[in-house]
Residue, then its C-alpha position, 0 to 999 in steps of 0.5 A: m718657225k722663222n722670225a719675220f717682220t710684220l707688214a706694219e713694221v715694214l711700213i714703219t721702217l720705210g716711213i722712217i727712211g723716207i723722213i730721213a731721206s727728205m731731211t738729208l737729200p736737200v742738204l746733199i743736193q745743195k752740197n753738190n750745187n756748191r761744189i759745181v759752182e765753186t769749181r766752175l767759178m775757179k775754172f772761169y777765173s783761171v781760163a779768163n785771165q789766161a786769155v788776158k795774158m795771151a792777148e797781152s802776148a799778142y797786143g801788149d799791155k792790157k792797159y792799152w788795148w782794154d776799152d769800155l765800149q757799148g753793145s749793139e745799136f738798134d734799128e727803127e723797130g727796136n731790134p739790135i743791129t747785127g754786127s754793130s756792137e763795139a763791145e762784141k767786136w772787142f771781145n772777138k778780137y782780144l779774148k775769144p781766140y783764147m777761150k773755148i766757146k761753143k756758141q755766141e749770140t746777141l740778146s734783145d737788149g743789145t748785150f751778147i752772151v757766149y756759151f762755154l763747152d762746160g755748160s757755163a756762160l759769160k754775158l755782157l751785163q749792160n748794153t752801155i758799158s763793157r767793163d761789167w760781166a755776169y758769169y753763169p756757172g750753168n744754164p743762163d736761160k734758166c737763171i734769167k727765166q727765174y730771176g729776170t735780167i736785173d742782175s741784183k735778183s740773181n747775183g750770188i745765186c746763179s749769176f756772178a759779177f766780174n769786172f775788167v778795168p785794168a787801166t783806171d787807177t782811181a781809189n774806187w778801182k784799186y782792186h782792178y787796176n792793172k789786173g785781169i778779169e776780177p770778181y766785182k770789187y768796185a769801191w770795196d774798202g778791203t774788209y771782209k765785213k763790207l763784202y757783206t754789208a756795203a750798202d751799194y754792192g754788199c752780198k747781203n745789203g746791196n745789189r749783191r755784186y760783191c758775192t763773187a768776191v766773198i767766194q774768192v777770198n774764201g779760196w773759191k769755196i762758198p763759206d758757211d755763212y753765205p746767205y744764199k743757196v747757189s744753183y747752176 
């Protein structure tokens, strides 16, 4: 007579496998999310700054053609006026020709967003200034739908803050002066601790705009003590 598993033994085994899978699958999914976010952040940083260098070849030192501009104007009904955004005109002239963009659109708040071929996107963060940018490593609509347009809710999770301020040499901008598109480091004191704990922009205590810099200083790898589960 051949030995065989009883139905009860099979069910118990399947139950154990299910429990193990339920414990390990979220970890594997998060590791995959981390890897994709890390890869796309590093790629965007490289591509964006290559675009800056190519624009410099065409227009000269970035400190002279960079400008801090407003987004769209609005009509009487509160809708953004097509073609009125000075920030978008600037982007289209200096950076867009050197980046592979799938599509571009104006949003209802007067900002604009560009979609890249790999599924990521770059959005003008505010309608009033063009120095602040939000990079989405995945679908921005999904991120905005879940967290809203207030960047402090999505920063460090599915959107990541960058600055482009190469012409301002004050102390608060020292990590951006004469540089390209960099992770948000306005008013940073240079210590790793403050990237987490700074009251205004800290990755844990503030509006989380420093979260991008946390990943950058760790070699574009999400550190073990990172406080959020990233998504794309």
